[in-house]
C-alpha positions in Angstrom: -6.9 11.0 -5.7 -9.3 9.5 -3.1 -10.4 9.6 0.5 -12.0 6.9 2.7 -15.7 6.3 2.5 -17.9 4.6 5.1 -19.7 1.5 3.9 -21.1 -1.8 5.1 -20.6 -4.9 2.8 -21.1 -8.6 3.4 -18.4 -11.2 2.7 -20.6 -12.8 0.1 -21.1 -9.5 -1.7 -17.3 -9.0 -1.8 -16.7 -12.5 -3.1 -19.3 -12.1 -5.8 -17.8 -8.7 -6.8 -14.4 -10.5 -7.2 -16.1 -13.4 -9.0 -14.9 -15.9 -6.4 -16.9 -18.7 -4.7 -17.4 -18.4 -1.0 -19.7 -20.6 1.2 -18.4 -19.8 4.7 -19.7 -17.7 7.5 -21.2 -14.4 6.3 -21.2 -11.1 8.1 -20.8 -7.4 7.3 -17.5 -5.5 7.3 -17.4 -1.7 7.6 -13.7 -0.9 6.8 -10.4 -2.2 5.5 -7.3 -2.7 7.7 -3.6 -2.8 7.4 -2.0 -6.1 8.5 0.1 -4.1 11.0 -2.9 -2.3 12.5 -6.0 -4.6 12.3 -9.4 -3.2 13.3 -12.6 -5.1 14.1 -15.2 -5.6 11.4 -12.6 -5.2 8.6 -11.1 -6.8 5.6 -7.3 -7.5 5.7 -5.1 -8.8 2.9 -1.9 -10.9 3.1 0.5 -12.1 0.5 4.3 -12.7 0.5 4.5 -11.3 -3.0 4.8 -7.6 -3.4 5.2 -7.6 -7.2 4.6 -11.0 -8.9 5.9 -9.8 -12.3 9.3 -8.9 -10.8 9.3 -11.7 -8.2 9.6 -9.1 -5.4 8.8 -10.7 -2.0 7.9 -9.2 1.4 10.6 -10.5 3.8 8.6 -9.6 6.9 7.0 -12.6 8.6 3.6 -12.1 10.2 1.9 -14.2 12.9 -1.6 -14.3 11.4 -3.0 -16.2 14.3 -3.3 -12.7 16.0 -6.2 -12.0 13.6 -8.3 -14.4 15.7 -8.2 -11.8 18.5 -10.3 -9.4 16.6 -14.1 -9.5 15.9 -15.4 -10.1 12.4 -12.2 -10.2 10.4 -12.0 -11.4 6.8 -8.7 -12.3 5.3 -8.0 -12.2 1.5 -4.9 -14.2 0.6 -3.2 -16.4 -1.9 -4.9 -19.6 -3.2 -2.0 -21.6 -1.7 -2.2 -20.0 1.7 -1.4 -22.7 4.3 -1.5 -21.1 7.8 -4.2 -22.5 9.9 -6.3 -19.7 11.3 -9.9 -19.7 12.4 -11.3 -16.7 10.4 -13.1 -16.5 7.0 -10.7 -16.4 4.1 -11.3 -15.3 0.5 -8.8 -17.1 -1.7 -7.4 -14.9 -4.4 -5.2 -15.2 -7.5 -3.9 -11.7 -6.7 -4.7 -10.6 -3.1 -3.1 -7.2 -3.4 -4.9 -6.3 -6.6 -8.3 -7.6 -5.3 -7.8 -5.7 -2.1 -7.3 -2.5 -4.1 -10.3 -3.3 -6.2 -12.5 -3.6 -3.1 -11.2 -0.3 -1.7 -11.9 1.4 -5.0 -15.4 0.0 -5.3 -16.7 0.1 -1.7 -14.4 2.1 0.6 -13.1 5.2 -1.2 -14.4 8.2 -3.1 -12.8 10.9 -5.2 -11.3 13.7 -3.2 -11.0 16.3 -6.0 -14.0 17.1 -8.2 -13.4 18.5 -11.7 -12.8 22.3 -11.7 -10.2 25.0 -11.8 -9.3 26.6 -8.5 -9.6 30.4 -8.3 -5.9 30.9 -7.6 -4.8 29.1 -10.8 -3.0 31.1 -13.6 -3.8 29.9 -17.1 -2.1 31.5 -20.0 -3.6 32.0 -23.5 -4.1 29.1 -25.9 -4.2 26.4 -23.2 -6.4 23.4 -24.1 -8.1 21.7 -21.2 -10.1 18.5 -21.7 -13.3 17.5 -20.0 -13.5 16.9 -16.3 -10.0 18.3 -15.6 -9.1 19.4 -12.0 -6.4 22.0 -11.4 -5.6 22.7 -7.8 -4.6 25.9 -5.9 -1.7 28.0 -7.0 -0.9 26.1 -10.2 0.5 27.7 -13.3 -0.4 26.4 -16.8 1.7 28.1 -19.5 0.5 29.0 -23.0 -0.1 26.3 -25.5 -0.1 23.5 -22.9 -2.6 20.6 -23.6 -4.2 18.6 -20.8 -6.4 15.7 -21.6 -9.8 14.6 -20.2 -10.1 13.6 -16.5 -6.6 14.6 -15.6 -5.8 16.0 -12.2 -3.1 18.7 -11.5 -2.6 19.2 -7.8 -1.6 22.3 -5.9 1.5 24.4 -6.6 2.4 22.6 -9.8 3.9 24.5 -12.8 3.4 23.2 -16.4 4.8 25.2 -19.3 6.6 24.9 -22.6 5.3 22.8 -25.5 3.8 20.2 -23.2 1.0 17.7 -23.7 -0.5 15.7 -20.8 -2.8 12.8 -21.8 -6.1 11.5 -20.4 -6.8 10.1 -16.9 -3.4 11.2 -15.5 -2.3 12.7 -12.2 0.4 15.2 -11.6 0.8 15.7 -7.9 1.7 18.8 -5.9 4.8 20.9 -6.3 5.9 19.5 -9.7 7.6 21.4 -12.5 6.9 20.1 -15.9 8.6 21.8 -18.8 11.7 23.4 -17.3 14.9 23.6 -19.4 17.6 21.1 -18.9 21.0 21.6 -17.2 23.3 22.1 -20.2 26.0 24.7 -20.5 29.0 25.4 -22.7 32.1 27.4 -21.5 33.5 29.9 -24.0 36.6 30.8 -22.0 35.0 33.6 -20.1 31.4 32.5 -19.2 28.9 29.7 -19.4 26.4 29.7 -22.2 23.2 27.9 -21.7 22.0 25.4 -24.4 18.5 26.7 -25.1 16.0 23.8 -24.9 13.4 24.3 -27.6 11.8 20.9 -27.7 8.7 19.3 -26.3 7.3 17.1 -23.6 4.8 14.3 -24.2 3.1 12.7 -21.2 0.7 9.8 -22.1 -2.6 8.6 -20.7 -3.0 7.1 -17.3 0.3 8.4 -16.1 1.0 9.1 -12.4 3.7 11.6 -11.4 4.2 12.0 -7.6 5.0 15.1 -5.6 8.1 17.3 -6.1 9.1 15.8 -9.4 10.7 17.6 -12.4 10.3 16.7 -16.0 12.5 18.7 -18.4 11.7 19.6 -22.0 14.0 18.2 -24.7 16.7 20.1 -26.3 15.2 19.7 -29.8 12.9 16.7 -30.1 10.7 15.3 -27.3 11.0 14.1 -23.7 8.5 11.2 -23.7 6.6 9.5 -20.9 4.4 6.9 -22.4 1.0 5.6 -21.3 0.6 3.9 -17.8 4.0 5.0 -16.5 4.1 5.5 -12.7 6.6 7.9 -11.2 7.0 8.2 -7.4 7.8 11.4 -5.4 11.1 13.3 -5.8 12.1 11.9 -9.2 14.0 13.9 -11.8 13.4 13.2 -15.5 15.9 15.0 -17.6 15.8 16.3 -21.2 15.2 13.9 -24.2 14.5 11.0 -21.9 12.1 8.2 -23.1 10.2 6.1 -20.5 8.1 3.5 -22.2 4.7 2.2 -21.1 4.0 0.5 -17.8 7.4 1.3 -16.3 7.7 2.4 -12.7 10.3 4.9 -11.3 10.4 5.0 -7.5 11.3 7.7 -5.1 14.5 9.7 -5.3 15.6 8.4 -8.7 17.3 10.4 -11.4 16.9 9.6 -15.1 19.6 11.7 -16.9 19.4 13.2 -20.4 18.8 11.0 -23.4 18.3 7.9 -21.3 15.8 5.3 -22.4 13.8 3.0 -20.1 12.0 0.1 -21.8 8.5 -1.2 -21.1 7.5 -2.8 -17.8 10.7 -1.8 -16.0 11.1 -1.2 -12.3 13.6 1.4 -11.1 14.2 1.1 -7.4 14.6 4.1 -5.0 17.5 6.5 -5.2 18.9 5.0 -8.4 20.6 7.0 -11.2 20.5 6.2 -14.9 23.2 8.2 -16.5 23.2 10.2 -19.8 22.3 8.2 -22.9 22.0 4.8 -21.1 19.4 2.3 -22.3 17.6 -0.3 -20.2 15.6 -3.0 -22.1 12.1 -4.1 -21.4 11.1 -6.0 -18.2 14.2 -5.0 -16.3 14.8 -4.3 -12.7 17.3 -1.7 -11.3 18.1 -2.4 -7.6 18.0 0.2 -4.9 20.7 3.0 -5.0 22.2 1.7 -8.2 24.3 3.7 -10.7 23.6 2.7 -14.3 26.4 3.7 -16.5 26.0 1.2 -19.4 23.3 -0.2 -21.6 21.5 -3.4 -20.5 19.3 -5.7 -22.6 15.7 -6.7 -21.8 15.0 -8.9 -18.8 18.0 -7.7 -16.9 18.3 -7.5 -13.1 21.0 -5.0 -12.4 22.4 -3.8 -9.0 25.3 -1.8 -7.7 27.6 1.2 -8.1 28.3 0.9 -10.9 25.4 -1.4 -11.7 26.2 -4.9 -13.0 24.0 -7.7 -14.4 23.3 -10.2 -11.6 20.7 -12.4 -13.2 18.1 -12.5 -16.0 14.5 -11.7 -15.1 12.4 -14.5 -16.8 
């Protein structure tokens, strides 16, 4: 988690940092700007591609000539950028990524330093790695393992047999380790299926605010390395989400579902119990997945159907 940092950097220094050649006008910038709210003396990025891997495009059109109305503006854009504007341009293979790299290197700093807030409750036999941060009002249950450099933000609860890997972030108001919604009716009352399994969360995982991750019934709920989960997502018991997949806001991944590697689940989608989605697949916004789909699928709708192959 980061906050803005003041700095002053020349265009040539930025180009050198990105390992790009630049021989145009040189001046200092002091900040970065959003393309919708440009400020003087700043770096701006523009690309029509939101996610190159999944061929996701930004459908909004911008009149970049307006950038000429500002003082000391630098644009970082695609190598094939063709609009004619009279400002310095750094041509990039991946403008969005390079813009992020510049922010990380020159214009941001860590907001939360390692440490355990005084209001945190930590039960016996918890193992905390090096440089862990645990924010206000968190609860860490007994036998939980948290890896090095991981951040647990305020009001989050982690319990059960749960392991969180290194360099991960679990944002505010999350519950990690709750039991799943599973009841049997005996004719007079509901009997809850006791969930006695585990949760394994890998390295470099991001879990947004107000998410829930349920422990498995018997085996493990697994979130592999480099998975990114947006706010307000529910991950049910015995789910497996494989590495580098992204689950966006408001989605529900039901019990025993399996999401392959490098998948993109769009907002407000539901993957029903036991469904499997293969590697490199895309689930469109507000889709209801009720069947299995192979790798490289693009699926959309309620119920979701295969609309094309993602190659």
